C-alpha positions as CSV (number, residue, x, y, z in Angstrom):
1,M,0.0,-0.1,-0.1
2,A,1.6,3.5,-1.1
3,H,1.8,6.1,1.5
4,V,-0.9,8.8,1.0
5,H,-1.9,11.9,2.9
6,S,-4.1,14.9,2.3
7,K,-3.8,18.3,3.9
8,R,-5.9,21.7,4.0
9,A,-4.5,24.3,1.9
10,R,-2.3,26.9,3.9
11,T,-0.8,30.2,3.2
12,L,2.5,31.3,2.1
13,G,5.2,29.4,4.0
14,V,8.5,27.6,3.5
15,G,9.6,24.1,3.2
16,G,6.8,21.7,2.8
17,A,4.3,24.2,3.3
18,I,1.7,24.5,0.4
19,I,2.1,27.7,-1.5
20,S,-1.7,28.2,-2.3
21,V,-2.3,31.8,-3.2
22,A,-3.4,33.3,-6.5
23,V,-2.9,36.9,-7.7
24,V,-6.5,37.9,-9.1
25,A,-7.2,40.6,-11.3
26,G,-9.6,43.3,-10.2
27,L,-11.3,46.6,-11.1
28,L,-8.9,49.5,-12.3
29,G,-6.0,47.3,-12.7
30,R,-5.9,46.3,-9.0
31,T,-5.0,42.8,-8.0
32,R,-5.9,40.8,-4.8
33,T,-4.1,37.9,-3.2
34,V,-6.4,34.9,-2.4
35,R,-6.2,31.4,-1.2
36,V,-6.8,29.0,-4.1
37,V,-6.2,25.4,-3.2
38,V,-9.1,23.6,-1.5
39,W,-6.8,20.5,-0.7
40,R,-3.6,18.5,-1.7
41,F,-3.3,14.7,-2.1
42,S,-0.1,13.2,-2.5
43,I,1.3,9.7,-3.1
44,R,5.0,8.1,-3.4
45,D,4.6,7.8,-7.0
46,Q,4.5,9.9,-10.2
47,F,1.4,10.7,-12.1
48,A,1.5,10.4,-15.8
49,P,0.5,13.4,-18.3
50,S,-2.9,12.9,-19.8
51,A,-3.9,10.6,-17.3
52,L,-6.4,12.6,-15.1
53,T,-10.1,12.7,-15.3
54,S,-12.9,13.1,-12.7
55,T,-16.7,12.9,-12.0
56,R,-18.7,14.9,-9.7
57,E,-17.7,12.6,-6.8
58,A,-14.0,11.7,-7.3
59,V,-10.8,12.4,-9.4
60,F,-9.0,9.7,-11.0
61,A,-5.3,9.7,-11.9
62,G,-2.9,7.1,-13.4
63,T,0.7,6.6,-12.3
64,F,3.9,5.7,-13.9
65,S,3.8,2.5,-12.0
66,G,0.6,1.3,-13.3
67,K,-1.7,2.3,-10.3
68,L,-5.0,4.0,-10.5
69,V,-5.9,6.2,-7.9
70,A,-9.4,7.5,-7.0
71,V,-9.4,10.8,-4.7
72,D,-12.8,12.3,-3.1
73,A,-13.4,15.3,-5.0
74,A,-14.9,17.1,-1.9
75,L,-12.4,16.2,0.7
76,G,-9.1,15.2,-1.3
77,R,-9.3,11.6,0.7
78,L,-7.9,8.4,-0.7
79,R,-11.2,6.4,-1.9
80,W,-9.3,3.4,-3.6
81,Q,-6.5,2.4,-5.4
82,I,-5.7,-0.5,-7.8
83,E,-3.0,-1.9,-10.1
84,L,-4.1,-2.5,-13.7
85,P,-2.5,-4.9,-16.0
86,L,-1.8,-2.3,-18.7
87,G,2.0,-2.2,-18.7
88,P,4.4,-0.1,-16.8
89,A,2.5,3.1,-16.8
90,I,-1.1,4.5,-17.3
91,F,-1.0,7.5,-19.7
92,S,-4.4,8.0,-21.0
93,A,-7.8,8.7,-19.6
94,C,-11.2,9.4,-20.4
95,N,-14.6,9.0,-18.8
96,A,-18.2,8.4,-20.2
97,S,-20.4,8.8,-17.0
98,G,-20.5,8.9,-13.2
99,D,-20.0,5.1,-12.9
100,T,-17.6,4.2,-15.2
101,V,-13.8,5.5,-16.1
102,Y,-11.4,4.4,-18.8
103,F,-7.9,4.3,-18.6
104,A,-4.9,3.1,-21.2
105,G,-1.5,2.0,-20.9
106,P,1.1,0.4,-23.3
107,G,-0.5,-3.0,-22.6
108,G,-4.2,-2.1,-23.5
109,V,-7.2,-0.5,-22.0
110,A,-9.5,-1.1,-19.1
111,A,-13.0,0.1,-17.8
112,V,-13.1,0.6,-14.1
113,D,-16.2,0.9,-11.7
114,T,-15.9,4.3,-10.0
115,A,-17.6,3.5,-6.8
116,A,-16.1,0.1,-6.3
117,G,-12.8,0.5,-7.7
118,K,-12.9,-2.8,-9.8
119,P,-12.2,-3.5,-13.4
120,I,-15.3,-4.1,-15.5
121,W,-13.5,-5.3,-18.4
122,T,-9.9,-5.3,-19.9
123,S,-8.7,-5.4,-23.3
124,T,-5.1,-6.2,-23.7
125,R,-3.1,-5.3,-26.9
126,A,0.5,-4.4,-27.2
127,G,1.6,-1.0,-28.4
128,T,-1.2,0.9,-27.2
129,T,-0.7,4.8,-27.5
130,G,-4.0,6.2,-26.2
131,C,-7.9,6.2,-25.8
132,A,-10.7,8.2,-26.8
133,I,-14.5,8.1,-26.3
134,A,-17.2,8.8,-28.7
135,E,-19.3,11.8,-28.1
136,G,-22.3,9.9,-27.3
137,G,-20.2,7.7,-24.8
138,A,-21.1,4.3,-26.6
139,E,-17.8,3.5,-27.9
140,I,-14.0,3.7,-27.1
141,Y,-11.4,4.3,-29.5
142,V,-7.9,2.8,-28.8
143,S,-5.0,3.9,-30.8
144,G,-1.8,1.7,-31.5
145,P,-0.8,-0.5,-34.5
146,T,-4.4,-0.6,-35.3
147,L,-7.4,1.8,-34.4
148,D,-9.7,-0.3,-32.5
149,A,-13.5,0.7,-31.7
150,L,-14.6,-1.1,-28.5
151,D,-17.9,-1.4,-26.9
152,A,-17.7,0.9,-24.0
153,R,-20.0,-1.5,-21.8
154,T,-18.5,-4.8,-22.5
155,G,-15.0,-4.0,-24.0
156,R,-16.1,-6.1,-27.2
157,K,-14.1,-5.3,-30.4
158,L,-16.6,-3.7,-33.0
159,W,-14.3,-3.1,-35.7
160,S,-10.3,-2.4,-36.6
161,F,-8.7,-0.1,-38.8
162,A,-5.2,-1.0,-39.9
163,L,-2.7,2.0,-39.8
164,P,0.7,2.2,-41.5
165,P,3.7,0.9,-39.6
166,G,5.3,3.4,-37.1
167,T,2.2,5.4,-36.8
168,V,1.9,7.6,-33.6
169,S,-1.6,9.1,-33.4
170,R,-4.4,9.5,-31.1
171,A,-8.0,9.3,-32.4
172,A,-10.2,12.5,-32.5
173,P,-13.9,11.1,-32.7
174,S,-17.2,13.0,-33.4
175,N,-20.6,11.7,-33.4
176,T,-20.3,10.1,-36.8
177,E,-16.7,10.0,-37.7
178,V,-13.4,9.3,-36.2
179,Y,-10.2,11.2,-37.3
180,V,-6.6,10.0,-37.1
181,T,-3.3,10.6,-38.8
182,T,-1.1,8.0,-40.4
183,G,2.4,7.4,-40.7
184,R,5.5,8.6,-38.9
185,P,6.6,11.3,-38.2
186,G,3.4,12.3,-40.1
187,G,1.2,11.4,-43.3
188,A,-2.3,11.6,-44.3
189,V,-5.4,12.4,-42.2
190,C,-8.1,9.6,-42.5
191,S,-11.7,10.1,-41.7
192,I,-13.5,6.6,-40.6
193,T,-17.2,6.0,-40.3
194,A,-17.7,5.4,-36.4
195,H,-20.3,2.7,-36.8
196,S,-18.5,0.6,-39.2
197,G,-14.9,1.4,-39.2
198,V,-14.9,2.0,-43.2
199,E,-12.7,4.7,-44.4
200,S,-14.8,7.7,-45.6
201,W,-11.9,9.8,-47.1
202,R,-8.1,10.0,-46.9
203,S,-6.5,13.5,-47.4
204,Q,-4.4,13.9,-50.6
205,E,-2.0,16.0,-48.6
206,T,0.4,13.7,-46.6
207,K,2.1,16.4,-44.3
208,F,0.2,16.1,-41.1
209,K,0.9,14.7,-37.9
210,W,-0.6,14.5,-34.3
211,P,-2.2,16.4,-32.5
212,I,-5.5,16.5,-34.4
213,L,-8.9,17.9,-33.4
214,R,-12.5,18.0,-34.6
215,A,-12.9,21.8,-33.8
216,S,-16.2,22.4,-35.6
217,H,-19.0,20.8,-37.6
218,E,-17.2,22.0,-40.5
219,I,-13.4,21.9,-39.7
220,V,-10.7,19.2,-38.5
221,V,-7.5,21.0,-37.0
222,V,-4.3,19.1,-37.6
223,E,-0.5,20.2,-37.1
224,G,1.8,19.9,-40.0
225,K,5.3,18.3,-40.2
226,D,6.4,21.9,-41.0
227,S,4.7,23.2,-37.5
228,N,2.0,25.1,-39.3
229,M,-1.7,24.2,-38.5
230,Y,-4.2,23.5,-40.9
231,G,-7.8,23.3,-41.1
232,L,-9.4,20.6,-43.1
233,D,-12.9,20.2,-44.9
234,V,-14.7,17.3,-42.7
235,K,-16.5,16.1,-46.0
236,N,-13.5,15.3,-48.1
237,G,-10.1,16.4,-46.2
238,G,-9.2,19.1,-48.5
239,V,-7.0,22.1,-46.9
240,V,-9.4,25.0,-46.2
241,W,-6.8,27.2,-44.3
242,A,-3.4,27.0,-43.2
243,Y,-1.9,29.2,-40.2
244,R,2.1,29.7,-40.2
245,S,3.4,28.9,-36.8
246,P,7.0,29.0,-35.2
247,S,8.4,25.5,-34.5
248,V,8.1,24.5,-30.8
249,A,8.9,21.4,-29.0
250,D,5.3,20.3,-28.1
251,R,1.8,21.6,-29.1
252,W,-1.5,20.7,-27.9
253,L,-5.0,21.5,-29.2
254,S,-8.3,22.0,-27.3
255,S,-12.0,22.4,-28.4
256,G,-13.7,25.6,-27.4
257,R,-17.0,27.2,-27.9
258,D,-18.3,29.9,-30.6
259,N,-16.6,27.8,-33.4
260,A,-13.2,28.5,-31.8
261,F,-10.2,26.3,-30.6
262,Y,-7.2,26.6,-28.6
263,V,-3.5,26.3,-29.2
264,T,-1.2,25.5,-26.3
265,Q,2.5,25.4,-26.9
266,Y,5.5,24.4,-24.5
267,D,7.2,27.6,-24.6
268,G,4.2,29.2,-22.6
269,R,2.1,30.6,-25.4
270,V,-1.8,30.1,-25.4
271,A,-3.8,31.1,-28.1
272,R,-7.4,31.1,-29.1
273,H,-8.2,30.6,-33.2
274,R,-11.3,30.9,-35.3
275,C,-12.4,27.4,-36.7
276,A,-13.6,28.8,-40.1
277,D,-10.3,30.3,-41.2
278,G,-7.6,29.7,-38.4
279,A,-7.1,33.4,-37.7
280,C,-5.9,34.1,-34.4
281,I,-8.3,35.8,-31.9
282,W,-6.0,36.4,-29.1
283,S,-2.5,35.1,-28.2
284,R,-0.9,35.3,-24.5
285,K,2.6,34.4,-23.5
286,L,2.5,33.0,-20.0
287,S,5.4,33.1,-17.7
288,A,5.9,29.3,-17.3
289,P,6.4,26.5,-19.8
290,M,2.9,24.7,-20.7
291,T,2.9,20.8,-20.2
292,G,-0.4,20.1,-21.8
293,P,-3.8,21.4,-23.2
294,V,-5.7,24.1,-21.6
295,T,-9.2,23.1,-19.8
296,V,-12.1,25.1,-21.1
297,S,-14.7,25.6,-18.5
298,G,-17.4,28.4,-18.8
299,R,-16.0,31.8,-19.6
300,R,-12.5,30.8,-18.7
301,V,-9.7,28.4,-19.9
302,Y,-7.2,27.1,-17.5
303,A,-3.6,26.7,-18.2
304,A,-1.2,24.5,-16.0
305,G,2.4,24.3,-16.4
306,G,5.7,23.9,-15.2
307,I,6.9,25.4,-11.5
308,G,3.5,24.6,-10.1
309,R,1.8,27.4,-11.9
310,V,-2.0,27.4,-13.0
311,F,-3.5,30.4,-14.9
312,A,-7.2,31.3,-15.2
313,I,-7.8,33.3,-18.6
314,A,-10.7,34.9,-19.9
315,S,-11.7,33.0,-23.2
316,S,-13.2,36.3,-24.7
317,D,-10.0,38.6,-25.0
318,G,-7.1,36.6,-23.3
319,R,-6.9,38.4,-20.1
320,I,-5.2,36.6,-17.2
321,E,-7.8,36.6,-14.4
322,A,-5.8,34.6,-11.9
323,D,-2.1,33.5,-11.6
324,A,-1.7,30.7,-9.0
325,T,1.1,28.9,-7.7
326,V,0.0,25.5,-6.3
327,S,3.0,23.4,-5.1
328,S,5.2,23.6,-2.0
329,L,8.7,25.5,-2.0
330,R,10.2,21.8,-1.9
331,E,8.3,20.7,-4.9
332,R,8.9,23.9,-7.0
333,M,12.8,23.4,-6.4
334,S,12.6,19.8,-7.8
335,P,13.5,19.5,-11.4
336,D,11.0,16.8,-12.0
337,N,7.9,18.8,-10.8
338,L,5.7,19.7,-13.6
339,L,1.9,20.0,-13.7
340,A,1.3,16.8,-15.5
341,A,-2.4,17.1,-16.4
342,A,-5.5,19.1,-15.5
343,C,-9.3,18.5,-15.8
344,T,-12.3,20.3,-14.2
345,S,-15.5,18.9,-12.7
346,Q,-18.3,18.2,-15.2
347,P,-19.8,21.7,-16.4
348,E,-23.3,20.8,-15.5
349,M,-22.3,19.7,-11.9
350,A,-22.7,22.5,-9.3
351,S,-20.7,21.0,-6.7
352,P,-18.2,20.4,-6.0
353,A,-17.0,23.0,-8.4
354,G,-13.3,23.2,-8.9
355,M,-10.3,22.3,-11.2
356,F,-8.1,19.2,-10.4
357,V,-4.4,19.2,-11.5
358,S,-2.1,16.5,-11.0
359,T,1.8,16.8,-10.9
360,S,4.6,14.5,-12.0
361,Y,5.8,15.0,-8.1
362,G,3.0,12.7,-7.1
363,C,0.5,15.2,-6.1
364,I,-3.2,16.2,-7.0
365,Y,-4.6,19.5,-6.1
366,R,-8.2,20.8,-6.1
367,I,-8.3,24.4,-7.1
368,R,-11.0,27.0,-6.6
369,T,-12.6,28.2,-10.0
370,D,-14.8,30.9,-8.2
371,L,-12.3,33.5,-8.0
């Protein structure tokens, strides 16, 4: 049994004390400092990037040692902890409802009962690179040597789509189609019919790589091997627009509202773009490196990055409304400490309202979003 503990947030301190304040923008350019961390949970392990998701009752995180941890969303206490036969690490998560959560590792994907902490089904397959869930929650799409569609309730394979050797991609599903890039380090974009696994179209251009995002009803956004971003027509894969972007180490895409999408880069830049033509609506350079996509919730987007920093950004104009430091001084001084993943409680759920972030140092924080 791994050592775990939870602490209530404290104000500024030294050593192991939790640095839990945020600088919040106010009227007339004034700022105020407020307490931001609701609770902190820690474990002697490392949480993996992209392996965090939540329901109203709990937050779930996967570790590099192959464990799945469930923490009470309101209190920050351990609910249960299990090991899954998915290989040495759990690196991808998605959830369909309050009673089932899905996690993937290099050895396959598993569905877990959120209340009991017991696997409902496990599908083993070597070379898994991620999982994604259909918009309606009925299917799970598992990426790897092939793209497989599984029944979300039973784990039964519905269809399998062959990918070229060396493909590294994760599926981007909609309610009718699944999009995936082929080849390595890049290739074409394929649109696959969700209910049958039959290829609808394949782009003539072969310069695309992951990440890929179904950004609107008309546009699929994908990064090119030249680091530029491209908008493809969902009907035929033709290039509708191209947006010139600088070369960066890592880039992530997130769906937004009002026909917009977000781009997050490792160098700390976050930008909002129009789906129709790719034009940049606003761009903001943050004072910390980013380690994953932004989380969109209501009128704000939340960006989590290195050195324990979380930013609340107004989605309308890119203003930074809160800048929080959510790690202890000891954690911040560790070269391995990154905010590995972030998620919010479901938008329709009034309580507990909040954002959850996990760190590679082995901590999960619940952060206030009512600042």
